[in-house]
VOBA-1610 file (N, C-alpha, C; in pm, whole numbers, padded with zeros to 5 digits, always signed):
BEGIN
Met+10456+08806+07869Met+10397+08826+07999Met+10396+08692+08072Lys+10452+08691+08192Lys+10461+08568+08269Lys+10372+08578+08392Ile+10307+08466+08424Ile+10222+08458+08541Ile+10307+08403+08656Tyr+10323+08484+08761Tyr+10406+08443+08874Tyr+10325+08378+08986Asn+10198+08410+08994Asn+10113+08352+09098Asn+09984+08306+09030Lys+09976+08176+09002Lys+09862+08124+08926Lys+09731+08132+09002Lys+09735+08113+09134Lys+09612+08120+09213Lys+09551+08260+09207Lys+09635+08361+09225Lys+09584+08498+09218Lys+09537+08532+09077Phe+09604+08479+08977Phe+09563+08503+08839Phe+09424+08446+08814Val+09402+08322+08856Val+09271+08258+08839Val+09166+08333+08920Phe+09201+08375+09042Phe+09110+08453+09126Phe+09067+08581+09055Gly+09163+08651+08995Gly+09132+08774+08923Gly+09043+08749+08802Ile+09072+08644+08727Ile+08990+08610+08609Ile+08847+08575+08652Val+08834+08498+08760Val+08701+08460+08808Val+08623+08584+08851Trp+08686+08675+08926Trp+08618+08796+08969Trp+08575+08881+08851Leu+08664+08900+08755Leu+08628+08981+08638Leu+08517+08914+08557Ser+08519+08782+08548Ser+08413+08709+08476Ser+08279+08725+08546Met+08279+08713+08679Met+08155+08730+08754Met+08099+08871+08738Met+08187+08971+08739Met+08141+09108+08725Met+08088+09133+08584Ala+08152+09075+08483Ala+08101+09086+08346Ala+07964+09021+08334Phe+07948+08906+08398Phe+07818+08837+08397Phe+07712+08923+08465Met+07748+08987+08577Met+07652+09074+08646Met+07610+09191+08558Val+07707+09252+08487Val+07674+09364+08399Val+07583+09317+08286Ile+07614+09202+08228Ile+07529+09148+08120Ile+07389+09122+08171Met+07376+09062+08289Met+07244+09035+08345Met+07167+09164+08375Asp+07238+09268+08424Asp+07172+09395+08450Asp+07124+09460+08320Val+07203+09448+08214Val+07164+09504+08085Val+07044+09429+08029Val+07045+09298+08039Val+06934+09217+07987Val+06805+09247+08064Lys+06814+09257+08196Lys+06695+09279+08279Lys+06658+09427+08289His+06745+09516+08242His+06724+09660+08253His+06709+09702+08399Glu+06791+09645+08485Glu+06789+09676+08627Glu+06923+09734+08668Phe+06929+09864+08680Phe+07050+09929+08726Phe+07020+09998+08858Asp+07093+09958+08963Asp+07076+10023+09092Asp+07214+10053+09149Val+07214+10133+09253Val+07340+10177+09313Val+07418+10059+09370Asn+07348+09966+09435Asn+07416+09850+09495Asn+07485+09766+09389Gly+07419+09745+09277Gly+07478+09666+09169Gly+07601+09732+09111Val+07594+09864+09092Val+07708+09937+09035Val+07826+09932+09131Val+07799+09953+09259Val+07907+09950+09359Val+07968+09810+09365Thr+07884+09708+09361Thr+07933+09570+09365Thr+08022+09542+09245Val+07980+09584+09128Val+08059+09561+09006Val+08192+09636+09015Leu+08189+09759+09061Leu+08313+09836+09071Leu+08411+09772+09170Val+08362+09733+09287Val+08450+09670+09386Val+08502+09537+09334Gly+08416+09459+09271Gly+08458+09331+09213Gly+08563+09348+09105Cys+08544+09448+09021Cys+08642+09474+08915Cys+08776+09518+08974Leu+08770+09601+09079Leu+08895+09642+09145Leu+08968+09522+09205Leu+08893+09432+09269Leu+08954+09311+09324Leu+09017+09226+09213Gly+08945+09210+09103Gly+08995+09130+08992Gly+09119+09189+08929Val+09116+09320+08905Val+09231+09386+08842Val+09351+09383+08936Asp+09328+09406+09066Asp+09438+09401+09162Asp+09501+09261+09167Ser+09418+09158+09168Ser+09470+09021+09170Ser+09548+08990+09043Leu+09496+09033+08930Leu+09569+09011+08804Leu+09703+09083+08805Ala+09703+09210+08849Ala+09827+09287+08852Ala+09930+09224+08945Arg+09884+09179+09061Arg+09975+09117+09157Arg+10028+08983+09106Ser+09947+08912+09028Ser+09992+08782+08978Ser+10091+08796+08862Leu+10089+08908+08795Leu+10177+08928+08680Leu+10304+09003+08715Ser+10317+09051+08838Ser+10435+09125+08881Ser+10523+09037+08970Arg+10648+09028+08934Arg+10742+08946+09012Arg+10760+09004+09152Lys+10774+09136+09161Lys+10796+09202+09289Lys+10676+09186+09382Leu+10555+09211+09330Leu+10436+09200+09413Leu+10408+09056+09454Thr+10437+08961+09367Thr+10421+08820+09401Thr+10518+08780+09513Ala+10641+08830+09506Ala+10739+08801+09611Ala+10692+08859+09745Glu+10635+08980+09744Glu+10582+09040+09866Glu+10466+08957+09922Asp+10377+08911+09834Asp+10263+08829+09878Asp+10310+08699+09942Arg+10407+08634+09881Arg+10456+08508+09935Arg+10527+08528+10069Leu+10601+08637+10080Leu+10668+08668+10207Leu+10565+08693+10317Glu+10458+08764+10282Glu+10353+08791+10380Glu+10278+08664+10418Glu+10257+08573+10323Glu+10190+08445+10352Glu+10272+08359+10446Gln+10405+08369+10435Gln+10493+08285+10516Gln+10523+08345+10653Asp+10480+08467+10678Asp+10504+08532+10807Asp+10428+08455+10915Glu+10498+08419+11023Glu+10440+08337+11129Glu+10324+08408+11199Arg+10336+08537+11217Arg+10229+08612+11284Arg+10101+08606+11200Asn+10112+08625+11070Asn+09994+08619+10982Asn+09933+08479+10982Gln+10018+08378+10986Gln+09967+08241+10990Gln+09893+08214+11120Leu+09945+08264+11232Leu+09880+08246+11361Leu+09745+08318+11364Ile+09740+08440+11312Ile+09614+08515+11307Ile+09513+08441+11222Glu+09556+08389+11108Glu+09465+08315+11021Glu+09410+08190+11090Leu+09497+08117+11159Leu+09452+07998+11232Leu+09351+08034+11340Lys+09379+08141+11414Lys+09288+08182+11522Lys+09153+08227+11467Thr+09154+08302+11357Thr+09028+08350+11302Thr+08945+08236+11244Lys+09010+08141+11179Lys+08936+08027+11124Lys+08878+07941+11236Arg+08952+07921+11342Arg+08904+07843+11455Arg+08784+07912+11521Arg+08795+08045+11541Arg+08685+08118+11603Arg+08561+08117+11513Ala+08581+08132+11383Ala+08467+08129+11290Ala+08400+07991+11293Phe+08480+07886+11302Phe+08425+07751+11311Phe+08345+07732+11439Gln+08396+07783+11551Gln+08325+07774+11677Gln+08194+07852+11673Ile+08196+07970+11613Ile+08074+08050+11602Ile+07971+07978+11516Met+08014+07920+11405Met+07922+07848+11318Met+07861+07726+11390Gln+07942+07656+11468Gln+07888+07544+11544Gln+07785+07592+11645Gly+07811+07704+11710Gly+07714+07759+11804Gly+07584+07800+11736Met+07596+07859+11617Met+07477+07898+11543Met+07398+07775+11496Gln+07468+07669+11460Gln+07399+07547+11419Gln+07324+07486+11537Leu+07388+07482+11651Leu+07322+07428+11770Leu+07202+07513+11809Ala+07216+07645+11801Ala+07103+07734+11831Ala+06990+07711+11730Gly+07025+07689+11602Gly+06924+07660+11501Gly+06849+07531+11532Val+06922+07431+11577Val+06858+07304+11615Val+06755+07329+11724Leu+06797+07395+11830Leu+06709+07417+11944Leu+06589+07505+11906Ile+06613+07611+11833Ile+06505+07704+11798Ile+06405+07639+11704Phe+06454+07577+11597Phe+06362+07520+11498Phe+06282+07401+11553Ile+06348+07317+11632Ile+06274+07204+11688Ile+06172+07252+11791Ala+06209+07351+11872Ala+06114+07405+11969Ala+05996+07472+11899Met+06024+07550+11796Met+05916+07616+11722Met+05829+07514+11648Gly+05893+07411+11595Gly+05817+07308+11524Gly+05723+07232+11615Ser+05770+07201+11734Ser+05682+07129+11827Ser+05579+07223+11890Leu+05615+07350+11909Leu+05522+07446+11968Leu+05406+07477+11874Tyr+05437+07498+11747Tyr+05334+07532+11649Tyr+05285+07412+11568Asp+05337+07296+11598Asp+05300+07172+11530Asp+05320+07182+11378Glu+05438+07235+11340Glu+05475+07250+11199Glu+05590+07155+11168Thr+05568+07065+11076Thr+05671+06966+11045Thr+05789+07026+10969His+05763+07131+10888His+05875+07187+10813His+05975+07260+10905Leu+05928+07316+11014Leu+06021+07376+11110Leu+06103+07268+11180Thr+06039+07158+11213Thr+06111+07046+11274Thr+06213+06989+11175Ala+06177+06984+11048Ala+06270+06935+10946Ala+06390+07029+10933Met+06366+07159+10943Met+06478+07253+10939Met+06570+07233+11060Gly+06510+07204+11175Gly+06590+07174+11294Gly+06672+07047+11275Ala+06612+06948+11209Ala+06686+06824+11181Ala+06800+06851+11085Gly+06779+06939+10988Gly+06887+06975+10896Gly+07001+07045+10969Cys+06967+07135+11059Cys+07070+07201+11140Cys+07142+07099+11228Ala+07069+07002+11280Ala+07131+06898+11362Ala+07228+06815+11279Leu+07190+06786+11156Leu+07279+06712+11068Leu+07408+06789+11041Leu+07395+06919+11012Leu+07514+07002+10990Leu+07600+07011+11116Phe+07537+07025+11231Phe+07611+07032+11357Phe+07687+06902+11382Thr+07621+06789+11360Thr+07686+06659+11378Thr+07801+06642+11279Leu+07779+06684+11156Leu+07885+06676+11055Leu+08005+06761+11094Ser+07981+06882+11145Ser+08092+06968+11185Ser+08167+06909+11304Leu+08095+06847+11396Leu+08163+06780+11510Leu+08248+06664+11461Gly+08196+06587+11367Gly+08271+06474+11311Gly+08396+06519+11238Val+08383+06624+11158Val+08499+06676+11085Val+08603+06726+11184Ser+08559+06798+11286Ser+08652+06847+11387Ser+08722+06732+11458Phe+08648+06628+11492Phe+08705+06512+11562Phe+08810+06442+11476Phe+08776+06415+11350Phe+08869+06342+11264Phe+08991+06424+11225Thr+08976+06554+11208Thr+09094+06635+11179Thr+09185+06644+11301Glu+09126+06646+11420Glu+09208+06647+11540Glu+09288+06517+11553Ile+09223+06405+11526Ile+09294+06276+11528Ile+09405+06274+11424Tyr+09377+06325+11305Tyr+09476+06326+11197Tyr+09599+06405+11238Tyr+09579+06525+11293Tyr+09694+06607+11328Tyr+09765+06559+11453Glu+09694+06489+11542Glu+09761+06430+11658Glu+09857+06319+11613Arg+09815+06239+11518Arg+09900+06131+11467Arg+10016+06185+11384Lys+09990+06294+11312Lys+10091+06350+11224Lys+10205+06414+11303Asn+10174+06476+11415Asn+10277+06544+11493Asn+10325+06460+11603
//
C-alpha cells in the first residue's frame, strides 16, 4: 500500500485519532448524547475519506488537479481575504465594546479584554502590512 498524498493521510489519521479519543472520553465519563454521536460519525467519515483519497492514485491525481485549478485558487484567495477582513472588524468592535463597557461599569477586567482585542487587532494589522511589503518586493 502506497501513500500518494501524505498531507491527506496525516489529516485522516488525526481525525480518526480525535474521534477515537472522543469515544474513549465518552465511555469513561458515561456521557452519550446525540451531538457527540453525530460529531464522531462525521469526523470518522472525514478521516476515512481522507485516508481513502490519500491511498488512491486516481483520487490523489483528481485532488491535485483541483488544487491547481486557477478558479479554485482565486476563490480560496478571496474567501481568506474576506475572512481576514471580517476578523479584523470583529477585533476592532471588541476593542470598542469592551473598553466602553469597562469604563462605563468601572470594571478593569472588561478593559483588559478590550486591551487584548486591541493587541490582536494591532498584530493583524502588522502581519497584513509586512506580508504586503513582502509580496510587493517579490513580484
